[in-house]
N, C-alpha and C positions, 0 to 999 in steps of 0.2 A: 262593496261597500255596503254599510249598514245605512238604515234608515235615519234621517236625521231630525233632531228633535223638531225642527220647522217642519219637515214633512209630516211628523206626528200629529202637529198641532192643526195642520192643513188638513190632513185626514179627517181628524175630530170635527172640526169646523165644516168639511163637508157633509160628516153625517149629520151636524146639528141643520145643515140649509135643507137637506131632504126632510128630516122629522119636520121642522119648523114652516116649510113649504103647505104641506097639506094641513097640517095645523092653523094657521094663520087662515090659510083658502077657506076650511069650514068654517072659523069662528068668524071671519068677517063679511063671507056670503050671508051668514043668519043674519046679520045686520044690514048691511048694506047692497045684499043681491049680487049681482054676478059683474057688477058696477064697480066691485071694490076696489080694483087695482087704479081706476080715474079719482077714486078718492084718495088715495094713498100717494097718489103724485106729489100732492103738496108738502109729503113730509121729507122728500128727495128734491131738495132745489136744484142740484146738478142737473137733474134729468126731466125738471117740468116741461122743459118745451120738446120733448122726444114725443113720438109718435105713442100711441097705445099699446100698438104691438112692441116697440121696444123697452117701454116700461114695463109690460108682461115680463119680457124675457129678463130685463135687468132684477126683477123681483123675485123671479124665479132661480137666478143663478148668483143673486148677491146676498150671503148672511147676512152681512150688516144691514141691508135694505130690510129684510125679515126682520131683525131684532129692532131695527127704528120702528116697524110699524106696531110691534108689539107694544113697545114704549108708549110710543105717542096715542096709541088707542087703547091705553093701560083699562082706564075707567070706564070707556065705554063699552069695551066687549072684552077684555083678559080678565079683569080684576075677579071677575065672578066664579072664574076656573084656575086661576093659580093663585098662588098666596106669594104676601110682600116680601118675603124671601126669593122666592123665583125672579121677580122684578130687580132684587138687588143681583141676582144672577145674569140678568138681561144687559145690566148696563157693565158689569164686569165683562162678560162676555164681547161687548161692541168694544172694551180695550182692547181685550185680548186680541180680536180680529184686526183692530189697529197696527197694534205691536207687531203683529205677524206680519203684516203687510209693508212696513218699515224696517226691522229688525231681521239682521241675516243668522245670527245665532241665539239661542234660549238653553238655559241651563236646564238640568233633568227636574229640580224642584219645581221651577216655573212649568215645567213643561206637564208634570203630572196635576198640579192646581188648574192648569185650563181644560184638560182633558177631563180632570175629576168635574169641574163646573160644566161641561159640556154635556157628563153623562147626568148630572142631577137635574138639568133642566129637559133633558130628553126623557127624564122617568116622571118627573111631572106632567108631561103631555102625553104619557104612555106610549111613547112612540116605539116603533119596531126596530129602530137602529139602538135602543139600549145597548142588546146582546155585543153589537160589535164594538161599542164604545166600552164597554166593560172591559170586554177582551185587552183593547188599548191600554184602558188605566192599568191593567195587571202587568203588562208589559213593561208599562213606564215604572210602576213600582216595583219592578223586579230588577230592572237598571238602576233605579234608585239604590236600593238596598245593596247590591252588587257594588255601585261605586264607593260607598260608604264602607264596606268589609274591606275592600281592595285598599281602600285609605287606612281604615282603622288597624285591621289585621297585621301583625307586625311580630317579628320575635319577641318573648318577653323580655324587657331592658332591665331585668333584675334579677339577682342569683336565686338559686332555689333556696338558700336561707332566707333571702329577703321575702321571696314569695310566702315561705311561711310564717314569718312574723305578721305578713298582712292578713294571712288565714286567721292565726291566731287572735288577731286585734280584732278581726271581724265575724269573729266565729257564731255570735249570736244572729247576723243579719243572713249569715251563709246559711244557715238553717233554716232562713224560711226563703229563700234564692239561691238554691246550690248552683253557685258557679263554678266551672270546671277552673278557669282563670280568674282566681282572685285580683291579681292587678288591675283586670279590667273594670272589677267593680270599686277596686280603688282609685281607679282613674275617674270613673263616674261621681264619685263622693266629693273631687278636688277642685273647689271653686276658683277661677281665674286670680282672686286677691290673694291665695294661697301661693297659687303657682308664682306668681310675680315675686314672692315675699322670699319664695324658696325656690329659685330657677331650677336647681338640680333636682328637684322631688319626682319628675317625669312628666307626663304629659295631664293637662286639664280637662276639664269634660265639656266643653263646648260645641267640638263636633259629635260626641255623642249624645248631647241634648238634640241637635239636630235631627239625626236619625231616631232617635224616640219621638220628637213629636209628630214627625211622617207617618212612624208607625201605629201610634195613638189614633192617630186621625182616621187610619185603615182599618184597626181593628174594633175600633169604636162604632164606625158606620157599620162592618160585616156584623157585627154583634148585635146591634139594633135590628137591622134586616134579617136576619135570622129569628130573633124572637119576635118582631114585630113586622111581617111581611106585608100587610096590608095598610100598614101607616103610610098615609099620604107623605110625600117627599117634604113639603113644606115644615111640617111639625117634625119629621126624623130630620132635617137640618137644624133647625133650633134642638131638640133634644139632644143630637150629637155634640155641638158648640157647646150646651151645658154639662154634659158627660166627660168634656177633657177640658173645660175652662181651668182659669190659673188656681182659683180655691178648691174645685173639686180635686184637682191633681194634688194639692197640698194637703187636702185629708187622706188622700190615699198616701202620702209620704210619711204623713202623720202615723197611720196605722204601721207602718213597718218601722215607725221609730228612726227614721233616714237623719232627723236632726241630730240625733246623738253621733253619728259618725261621718257628719260634714266635716272636711277641711276647708276650714276659712281664714283669710286673710286676720290680722288682730282688729283692722278696722272695722270687719263684719262681724266679729266676734262681738266686739263692745257694744255694738247697735243692736244684739239680737239677731242676728241674721239666721241662726238657726231655729228661729221661728216663724220667720218670715214667709207669708204665702208665696211671693215670687219666687226666691231661693227653693223653699221647699218643692215647688212645682216644677222649677229647672232642673232639680236634681233628681226628682222623680222621672222625669224626659230621659236625663243622662241614664240612670239605670235602667230603665228600657231598653234602650239606645245598645248598651253595652252588653245587655243579658238575650237581645239578639245575634248580637255579633259572637258571644260566647257559646248560645244553646241553640239558636235559630226560630223561626216564628211562633212555631207551636208552643212552644216553650214559654214565649212571650204571651201569647193566648192565655195558656192555663193558669198566666201568673194575674193578667188583668182581668179578665172574666167574670170571675170573684167580686171583685173590686165594683165591675159596673153593675152588676146585678146588684148587688147589696144597695145603691142608692136610685137605679133609673127609676124605681116606681116613686119615688119623693120629688123627681123632677118637673120643672114645667115647660109644656110644649107650645104654648101659646105664642103671638108673635111681639107682642108687648112683654116677655120674659127676659130675652137677653141682656137687656140695662138693669136688670136688677142686681148683675155680677158687676158691680163696679170696676172692677179688677182687670175686666178684659174691655181695657180703653180704647182698643184698635176697633173691635164689633160694636163697644157702645158707639163712638165717633160715627163709625158707617153707618147705624141704625138712626141716629140724630140727621144726617144730612140728605139722607134717602127718604126721609119723613117728609108727608104732603106738608107739614107747617113750616119746612124750611125753604123759604122763598128765594134764597140765593143759590138754589140750586136746582132751576127749573127743568133741566135735563134730566135729571136723579141719577148723576155720574158719580160712582163710590169714590172714595178718597183714594188719591194716587201719591205714592212715597218716593222720593227720590233721595235714593241713600248712596253715599259714598265714603270710604274713607279717607280720613282727613288728616290723619298722622298718627303718633303714639310710637310704641314700639313692637316688635314681633310677640314679647309677651305680655305687653300691654299695649295693645292698637285702639284706635278712637276712630269711631265713624259718626257721622253727624247725617241726620235725615229730616227731609222737609217735607211736609204734607200738604198736596193741595186739592182743593174741590172746587170743580167747574173751572180750572185753569187758575185759581186764586190762592196764593199762600195762607195758610191757616195756621202753622204751629211750625215748630224746629227744635229739634231735640239732639241729643249727643250722648254716645255712650261707648262701651267697648265690645258692641256687639251690632250686626245689621239689626236683630229682632230687639234689641234693647233701646235702640236710638230711634226706632220707629214707633215703640210705647211712647216714649219721652214727647216724641213730636205730637201723638196723639194727645196724650195729656197736656201740652201746650195750648192745643187746638181748643180743646175742653174749657180750658182754664180760661182762655180768650173768649169762650162763647160764654161766659158765666155759669158753666154746668160741674164744675169740678173744684 
């Protein structure tokens, strides 16, 4: 039997525990000497009455205890060596650990995100466990892409004559992105609104958008690491965020003139959908996902690396640069609630989204998402996919906070 996703996350958290303990011990001893474990017992109320020996054992063996120490001693000890995005990772991983303790199953996407977050925090600490977790991340990414490939790769559901007509219609774009299977490119350019109005037109691009999003996160990180291997993890994280955010991907789509080839419903066309940054971004992600299924990851790398190289020198890397991109509403909301000036989140917990399918049809599903901060509801949103509903919830929260 293969390794389950829960086991993969558990193993990554164990590597994190190993790396964290030596790091925390060194930093805490520099301020509190050898009595540092007595100091942090106050941060672990469930274990406060236990013996010093038991507390030492808990701190050494429980990754959530170590993450709590980093969070509570941030200003005194860790702020000087870690960045604010690292603190966001600490809070995120506390949530991951709690989910791991109480959930029995995890999706491949959730597993990839958890392992990637562990890797980023270990890199910031220059931990020797980085190589082990990097291998884990590559394994999970391979599973993720294989799952999508199995789901997406199927016999072309059109005749050779229709494939030829698609190829003629998209000839100009195919000269820039040489798909072997033109139907996949056509699918990537097909919005759900078009599919809803034309149910016999074939598949829409939502699942291709999913795989494209995952690939762009991976390939942008790989590009930045190879280009700037000495760049600190915090700055690299921000740079990656800005490199693949909605406005930036929309610009890449515009360079390919993707708006010209979009298949949109009448309402989206009337409202100028072909020039909307959010739609252009989603279409670019879908084209990347389709190109991967068509030609493999190296072909995608050859496509996107020149785009990255063209803009990377002009992107900001400072911690206050993320909210400059107001279209990244989830990232914007997270930075707001993790900021020191947001008094209603004293434990610095990242926003948590509870998203379910609330109705609709197979062709036009409806999802509702509620975003919580420190257990309190801050916003609600409804849309045609999980990703879009979460964005709507973040927008609602920012509006209620008077920021949007």
